[in-house]
N, C-alpha and C positions, 0 to 999 in steps of 0.2 A: 400610885406607882406600882404597888403590888399587883393590882388588877391588870395593869398594862403588861407586866411581866408574865402574869398567868396566861393572858390572852395570847401573848407572843409565843409562849411555850406550847399552848394548845394548837395554835395555827401551824406552828412548826411541826408538831407531832402529826397533825392531820395531813399536812402536805407531804411529809416523809412517808406516812402510811400509804398515801395515794400513789407515791412512786414505787414503794416496795411491795405493794399488794400483789398477790398472784395474778390478778387480772392484768395489772400493769406489766408484769414480767412474762406474759403469755408470748408464745412464739409466732402467733399469726402476724401477717404483714400489716394488717389494719391497725392492730394494737401497737405494734412497734412504731408505726408512723405517728401515733398519738403521743408518744413519749415526750417529744419536745414541748407539746402543749401542756402536759402534766407538770413537767419540770418548770415550764414558764409560769404556770398557775401557782405552784408552790413557792417559787422564788418571789413572785410578785406579791403573794400574800404575806410572806415574811417581811419583805421590805415595807409594805403598806402598814402592817401592824406596828412595826418599830417606829415608823414616822408619824402615823396618824391614828393609832388605836384601832378598834374594831372596824370602824367605817373605812379606815385606810386599808385594813386587811382585805375587806371585800373588794374595794376598788383596785387594790394592788393585785388581787387574784385575777380580776377581769383583765387588767392590763397585761399581766403575765401570761394569761391564756392567749391573748391576741398576739403577744410577742412570740410565744411558742408556735402558734399557727404560722406566723410569718416565717419563722426559721424553717419550719417543715416545708412551706411553699418554696422558699428559696432553694432548699436542697433539691426539691423536685424539679424546679426550673433549671437548676444547674445540670441535673442529669438529662433533662430533655434537651438542653442546649448542646450537650456533648453528643447526644444521639443524632440530633439534626446535623451537626457538623460532620459526624461520621458519614451520614447519608449523602451530604453534599460532596464530601471527598470521593466517595464511591461513585457518585453520579459523574463527577469530573473525570475520574479514571475511565469509566465506561464510555464517556463522550470521546475521550482521546482514542480509545480502542476502536470505537465505531468510525471515527475519522480516518484512522489508519486503514481500517478494513475497506472503506469506501475508496480511498486512494489506491489501494491494491487492486480493487475491482476495476477501476478506471484504467490503470496501467495494463491489466490483463486484457481488457477490451481493446486498448490501443495496440498491443502486441498482436492480438488475434487479427485485428483489422490490417495491420502491416503485413502479416503473414499471408492473408488473403490477397492483398495487393501484389505480393511477390509471386504467389501461385498463379495469378492472372496476368503477370507481366510478360509481354511479348518483347523480351529483351533482344536487341540486335546491335551489333557493332561491326564495323568494317575494318579490315586489314588491307592497306594499300600496298602496291608493288611498283617497282620501277619497270620501265619498258623491257619486255622480253625476259623478265626475271621472276623467279619463284623464291627468292631469298627474303626472309622476314627481317625487316629493319629493326635495329635495337630498341627504338622507342615504342614499336608495336609489341615487342616482347614483354615490356613492362605491363602493357594493357592486358596481354594474354595471361600473364602471371596472376593478375587480379581476377580476371574472368575464371581462371582455373580454380581459384579458391572459392568463388561463388558457385561454380558447378559442383564442386565436391560437397557443398552444404545441401545440395538437392540431388541425392543419389537416385531418386526415382524419375527425374526429369530427363527428357531426351532433347538433344540439340542437333541442329542441322548446320553443316558447313557447306556453303555454296560458292564455287569458284567461277570467276569471270575473266574475260580478256577484252581489250579494246578491239574495235573492228579493223584495225590495220593488219595487213598480212593475210596469209591463206587461212581458210576456215579450219582445216585440219590441224595446222600448227597452233592456232589459237585455242582449239579444243584441248589439245594435249597440254598447252601451257596452263590453262585453267585447272586441269586435273592435277598438275604438279603443284600449283599454288594451294589448292585445297588440301592436298595430301601433306604439304609442308606444315600447314596450320594444325592439322590433326596430330601429326607426329610431335609437334612442339607441346601441345596440350597434354598428350599422353606422357611425355617426358617429365612433366612437372606434376604428375599424379592423378590426372583425370582418367576415369575408367573408359577405355575405348568403346565399350558397349553402349555408352551414352552418346556417342558421336556418330552422326550419319552424314555421309558426304554425297555431294552431287556437283557436277561440272557443267556449265552452260556455254563455255567457249565465248564467242563474240555475238551470240544470238540475242542477248538482252542488254543492249547499250542503254545507259541512263538517258542520253539525249543525242539523237541522231544528228542534230544541228549544232552540237557544241563545238566541233572542230578540235584542233590539237589540245587546247586548254582543257576540254572536257574529257579527253581520253584518260587522264589521270584517275578519274573517279570510276572508270570502267575496269581498271586493273586492280581487282580487289577479291577478297574472300569475305563473305558475310556470315557471321555467326549469330544464330537466332534460336530461341527456345521453341520447340515444336509443340503445338497443341494436339497434333495427330501424327503418329509415326507410321501410319499404314502405307503411305506412298513413298516413304523415304528409302534410300538405298544404303545398305550397310557397307 
């Protein structure tokens, strides 16, 4: 019994010395990582000596060392797991940012395409008139209001206003009537904010009927002012 106590005290002293030795207390990262192993070895040796004497002390020291290594590996695995999770979170964040960037690029491309379509648009609309009248009907005023807003968004664009009359009556009268009609449309657009320098007028009288064979029903379509965007202003009349 005295021998077992002596061995126990000896192993305890050795194990504590292993833990407290300057090499065990060194500041290097490698030696700090070995501390769980040393502690495990010392603890295992003490437990083995108490239970099974010298042989148990050796076995306990081995088991304790293994346990200490496992504790060290578990700590390392935990740190690696946290690092991996952080990387995954950052990757997900980058993925979301990349997705939003791609969506923004697609939207920008769509807007640019739409702008090109507007730039190439040969917009045209007709304002119809009653027989021998140059008065703009109220429902056509609503359309001209919308057109005026569109023209104001394109300050560099030029627009042509072309006046027409149906073929009934004298040619001179119809020419003057088409001029009054086109002037009425221009005056209205200017009154709602359109720059007059963007508007070019021309009057064709009854020289360009849409259908010579249309008869009275077709004359309605000849009494009109056509508003269209100009691709070339060199031949337009101010």
